[in-house]
C-alpha positions in Angstrom: 84.1 75.9 81.7 82.8 79.5 82.3 85.6 81.7 83.7 84.5 84.7 85.7 86.8 87.8 85.8 86.6 88.9 89.4 88.5 92.1 88.6 86.0 93.3 86.1 83.8 95.2 88.6 86.8 96.9 90.0 88.0 98.0 86.6 84.5 99.2 85.7 84.4 101.2 88.9 87.8 102.8 88.3 86.8 103.7 84.7 83.5 105.2 86.0 85.3 107.3 88.6 87.9 108.5 86.1 85.3 109.5 83.5 83.2 111.2 86.2 86.3 113.3 87.1 87.0 114.0 83.5 83.4 115.0 82.8 83.4 117.3 85.9 86.7 119.0 85.1 85.9 119.5 81.4 82.4 120.9 82.3 84.0 123.4 84.7 86.3 124.5 81.9 83.3 124.8 79.6 81.5 126.9 82.2 84.4 129.2 82.4 84.4 129.8 78.6 81.2 131.9 78.3 80.8 134.7 75.9 80.3 138.0 77.7 76.6 138.9 77.8 75.6 135.2 77.9 75.2 132.7 80.7 75.8 129.7 78.4 79.0 128.1 77.0 79.8 128.6 73.4 81.4 125.1 73.4 80.6 122.2 75.8 83.8 120.1 76.0 82.2 117.1 77.9 80.0 116.4 74.8 83.0 115.6 72.5 85.0 113.9 75.2 82.3 111.5 76.3 81.5 110.4 72.7 85.1 109.2 72.4 85.3 107.7 75.9 82.1 105.7 75.5 83.0 104.6 72.0 86.3 103.1 73.3 85.3 102.0 76.8 81.7 101.1 76.3 78.3 102.8 76.5 77.7 101.1 79.9 79.8 103.9 81.4 77.0 106.4 80.9 76.4 106.8 84.7 79.6 108.9 84.6 77.7 111.7 82.9 74.9 111.7 85.5 77.4 111.6 88.3 79.4 114.5 86.7 76.2 116.6 86.4 75.3 115.9 90.0 78.7 117.0 91.1 78.3 120.2 89.2 74.9 120.8 90.8 76.3 120.3 94.3 79.1 122.8 93.7 77.0 125.4 91.8 73.6 127.1 92.0 72.1 125.1 89.1 68.5 124.2 89.8 67.6 120.5 90.1 65.4 120.5 87.0 68.4 122.0 85.0 70.7 119.3 86.4 68.3 116.5 85.5 67.7 118.0 82.0 71.4 118.3 81.3 72.2 114.8 82.7 69.4 113.2 80.7 70.2 115.1 77.5 74.0 114.6 77.6 73.6 110.9 78.4 71.3 110.4 75.4 73.8 112.4 73.2 76.8 110.2 74.1 75.0 106.8 73.9 73.1 107.7 70.7 76.3 108.9 69.1 78.1 105.6 69.9 75.2 103.6 68.5 75.0 105.6 65.3 78.8 105.5 64.8 79.1 101.8 65.5 75.9 100.4 63.8 75.0 102.9 61.1 78.3 104.6 60.1 80.5 101.6 61.0 83.0 104.3 62.1 86.7 103.9 62.0 88.5 106.1 64.6 91.5 106.7 62.4 89.4 109.1 60.3 91.4 108.2 57.2 88.5 108.3 54.8 85.7 110.7 53.9 82.9 108.4 55.1 84.2 108.4 58.7 84.7 112.2 58.8 81.3 112.9 57.3 79.7 110.2 59.4 81.1 111.7 62.6 79.8 115.1 61.7 76.3 113.9 60.6 75.7 111.2 63.2 77.1 112.8 66.4 77.4 116.5 65.7 74.1 117.0 63.9 71.6 114.1 64.5 72.6 113.1 68.1 73.0 116.7 69.2 69.6 117.7 67.8 67.9 114.7 69.4 69.5 115.1 72.8 69.0 118.8 73.0 65.3 118.5 72.0 64.7 115.8 74.6 66.6 117.9 77.2 64.5 121.0 76.5 61.3 119.0 76.8 62.5 117.4 80.0 63.4 120.8 81.5 60.0 122.3 80.2 58.1 119.6 82.0 60.1 119.9 85.3 60.1 123.7 85.2 56.4 123.9 84.6 56.6 125.7 81.2 58.6 128.5 79.7 58.1 131.0 76.8 58.4 129.8 73.3 61.3 132.2 72.4 63.2 131.0 75.4 62.6 127.4 74.3 63.9 128.1 70.8 66.9 130.0 72.0 67.8 127.4 74.6 67.3 124.6 72.1 69.5 126.2 69.4 72.2 127.2 71.9 72.3 123.7 73.4 72.4 122.0 70.0 75.1 124.2 68.6 77.3 123.9 71.8 77.2 120.1 71.6 77.7 120.0 67.9 80.7 122.4 67.9 82.2 120.4 70.8 82.0 117.2 68.8 83.6 118.5 65.6 86.2 120.5 67.4 87.3 118.0 70.1 86.3 114.5 69.1 88.5 114.2 65.9 91.6 115.1 68.0 90.9 112.6 70.6 90.0 109.9 68.1 93.1 110.5 66.1 95.4 110.5 69.2 94.0 107.2 70.5 93.9 105.6 67.0 97.5 106.7 66.5 98.6 105.0 69.8 97.0 101.7 68.5 98.5 101.7 65.0 101.8 102.5 63.3 102.1 106.2 62.2 100.8 107.0 58.8 103.0 108.1 56.0 103.7 111.8 56.3 104.1 113.9 53.2 105.1 117.1 55.2 108.6 117.8 56.3 109.5 118.9 59.9 110.5 122.3 58.6 107.1 122.6 56.9 105.4 121.6 60.1 107.2 124.3 62.1 106.3 126.9 59.5 102.6 125.8 59.5 102.3 126.0 63.3 104.2 129.3 63.4 101.9 130.7 60.7 98.8 129.5 62.5 100.0 131.3 65.7 100.8 134.5 63.9 97.4 134.5 62.1 95.5 133.9 65.3 97.4 136.8 67.0 96.7 139.1 64.0 93.0 138.1 64.0 92.3 138.3 67.7 94.7 141.1 68.8 96.1 142.8 65.7 94.8 145.2 63.1 93.5 142.4 60.8 90.3 141.2 62.5 89.1 138.6 59.9 88.6 135.1 61.2 88.6 133.8 57.6 92.4 134.3 57.5 92.7 131.1 59.5 91.2 128.9 56.7 94.3 128.8 54.4 96.4 127.6 57.3 93.9 124.9 58.2 93.6 123.9 54.6 97.4 123.7 54.3 97.6 121.4 57.4 94.7 119.3 56.1 96.3 118.7 52.7 99.9 118.4 53.8 99.8 116.7 57.2 97.7 114.0 58.9 94.3 114.2 60.7 96.1 114.5 64.0 97.9 117.7 63.2 94.8 119.1 61.5 92.5 118.3 64.3 95.0 119.9 66.8 95.0 123.0 64.7 91.2 123.0 64.7 91.1 122.6 68.4 93.6 125.4 69.1 91.7 127.7 66.7 88.3 126.9 68.3 89.8 127.5 71.8 91.2 130.8 70.7 87.9 131.9 69.2 86.0 130.9 72.3 88.4 132.7 74.6 88.2 135.8 72.4 84.4 135.7 72.8 84.9 136.5 76.5 86.6 139.8 75.6 84.2 142.8 75.1 86.6 144.1 72.5 87.1 140.8 70.7 86.6 140.1 67.0 83.2 138.5 67.7 81.9 141.4 69.9 78.6 142.9 69.0 78.7 146.4 70.4 79.6 146.8 74.0 76.8 144.7 75.4 77.2 141.2 74.0 78.9 139.0 71.5 77.7 137.6 68.2 77.2 134.1 69.3 76.0 133.0 65.9 79.1 134.2 64.1 81.3 132.6 66.7 79.6 129.2 66.4 79.6 129.4 62.6 83.3 130.3 62.5 84.3 127.4 64.8 82.0 125.0 62.9 83.3 125.9 59.5 86.9 125.7 60.6 86.4 122.3 62.2 84.4 120.8 59.3 86.8 122.1 56.7 89.8 120.8 58.5 88.4 117.3 59.4 86.9 116.6 55.9 89.9 117.9 53.9 92.2 115.9 56.1 90.1 112.8 55.5 90.1 113.4 51.8 93.9 113.8 51.8 94.4 110.6 53.8 92.1 108.7 51.5 94.0 110.0 48.5 97.3 108.9 50.0 95.8 105.5 50.6 94.7 105.2 47.0 98.1 106.3 45.8 99.8 103.7 48.0 97.5 101.0 46.8 98.2 102.1 43.2 101.9 101.9 43.8 101.6 98.4 45.3 99.4 97.2 42.5 101.9 98.6 39.9 104.7 96.8 41.7 102.8 93.5 41.8 102.0 93.9 38.1 105.6 94.5 37.2 106.6 91.4 39.2 104.0 89.3 37.4 105.1 90.6 34.0 108.7 89.9 34.8 107.8 86.3 35.9 105.7 85.8 32.7 108.5 87.2 30.6 111.0 84.8 32.1 108.6 81.9 31.5 108.1 82.9 27.9 111.8 83.3 27.4 112.4 79.8 28.8 109.8 78.4 26.4 111.3 80.2 23.5 114.7 78.8 24.4 113.2 75.3 24.3 111.6 75.9 21.0 115.0 77.1 19.5 116.6 73.8 20.8 114.0 71.7 19.0 114.3 73.7 15.8 118.1 73.2 15.5 120.0 70.2 14.1 119.3 67.1 16.2 121.9 64.2 16.2 119.8 61.1 15.7 120.9 57.4 15.4 120.3 56.1 11.9 119.5 52.7 13.3 117.6 52.9 16.6 116.5 56.6 16.1 117.7 57.8 19.5 118.7 61.4 19.9 121.8 62.7 21.6 121.0 65.3 24.2 123.1 68.3 25.4 124.8 66.1 28.0 126.0 63.6 25.4 123.5 60.8 26.4 121.4 59.0 23.8 117.8 59.3 24.5 114.6 57.9 22.9 112.9 60.3 20.5 109.6 60.5 22.5 111.5 61.2 25.8 113.6 64.0 24.3 110.7 65.7 22.6 108.5 65.5 25.8 111.3 67.1 27.8 111.8 69.9 25.4 108.2 70.7 24.5 104.6 70.3 25.7 104.0 67.3 23.3 102.9 63.9 24.7 103.1 60.6 23.0 100.7 57.7 22.6 101.9 54.4 21.0 100.5 52.5 18.1 101.8 50.4 15.1 101.9 51.7 11.5 100.7 49.4 8.6 104.2 48.8 7.3 105.5 47.6 10.7 102.5 45.4 11.0 103.4 43.7 7.7 107.0 43.2 8.7 106.6 42.2 12.4 103.1 40.8 12.7 102.2 39.1 9.4 100.0 36.6 11.1 97.9 39.3 12.6 97.4 40.8 9.2 96.4 37.4 7.8 93.8 36.8 10.5 92.4 40.3 10.1 92.0 39.7 6.3 90.5 36.3 6.8 88.0 37.7 9.3 87.0 40.4 6.8 86.6 37.8 4.0 84.3 35.8 6.2 82.2 38.8 7.0 81.9 39.7 3.4 80.8 36.1 2.5 78.2 36.1 5.2 76.6 39.3 3.8 77.1 38.4 0.1 77.0 34.5 -0.2 77.2 34.5 -4.0 80.4 36.7 -4.1 83.7 34.7 -4.7 
């Protein structure tokens, strides 16, 4: 009997409204984080958020992206062609990412192996972002009625990089958090004191890079590598997210580390810094988690092998004990040939040997016993043989 869930449409509508609100709020945050001198976002948070949401809740919630873009258009001065281009592109990015992750990569949200980490970067951050931004620019080009080539190239690259950076800076954190809620916590090799030191060091380094005398973003990499090798993907992705957010906020400051003179910011350096930090942290954390899994499997295999060796040793020892019993002096009856066992009972030879070894017996009669106990059978056999010889050789007596 087919059972219809009457609450399914209501649940779908609630999820759709919730995702629409999340998309709108994250988009507003993304619009606030704009490097000075540019009217674009260095990072587009809805791209990474919607990939995770549609992966878990289903790609059929894609209308939330369109509704979120329409809400942005109503409350801002974005032209209609821009809204349609963004909505179409972002919808393709999220749905294509989910398809590639599920079908091609066979992605596991826990990000505990290198294949999942690299698959997320290649499928969603690179391929899906490139396809969606290209389609979005074509869509805007057609609706707008044409635009200069340099503007197309600049818009395409900016669009692509913003989506890609969002995926590798935000998606791993959300995937690891949701996956952690659905599974027991992984084995941690880092102590609480070490965690405190790592987070404190990350904060100090970011302050020195962004506000202090040492203005080198590369100083963040040792801390991210430390988190990746010593802690789980969740702590590492959180460190990547905080670093990416700090770099993006610094780009809004004319005197920031990514400032290019007094007129604009070096958007390329900003995106490269965020991308390298995110890729390094996520991939190294996956390598570390995969190594821990191999070590755990090796320990389990070694434990199983030791148990099997112990069982085999006990079995061999038991067999050796039985062999020693058979090799000693056996009390045997001189008349009936029974053997006295360890419990003092007299037992037939074949029964005793069968119990104390792997030998089995089959019964027959030796020639001497045949002569003693069955002389008639011997005579009949001999007479039968003489008759056969006479039939073949009539002249022989």
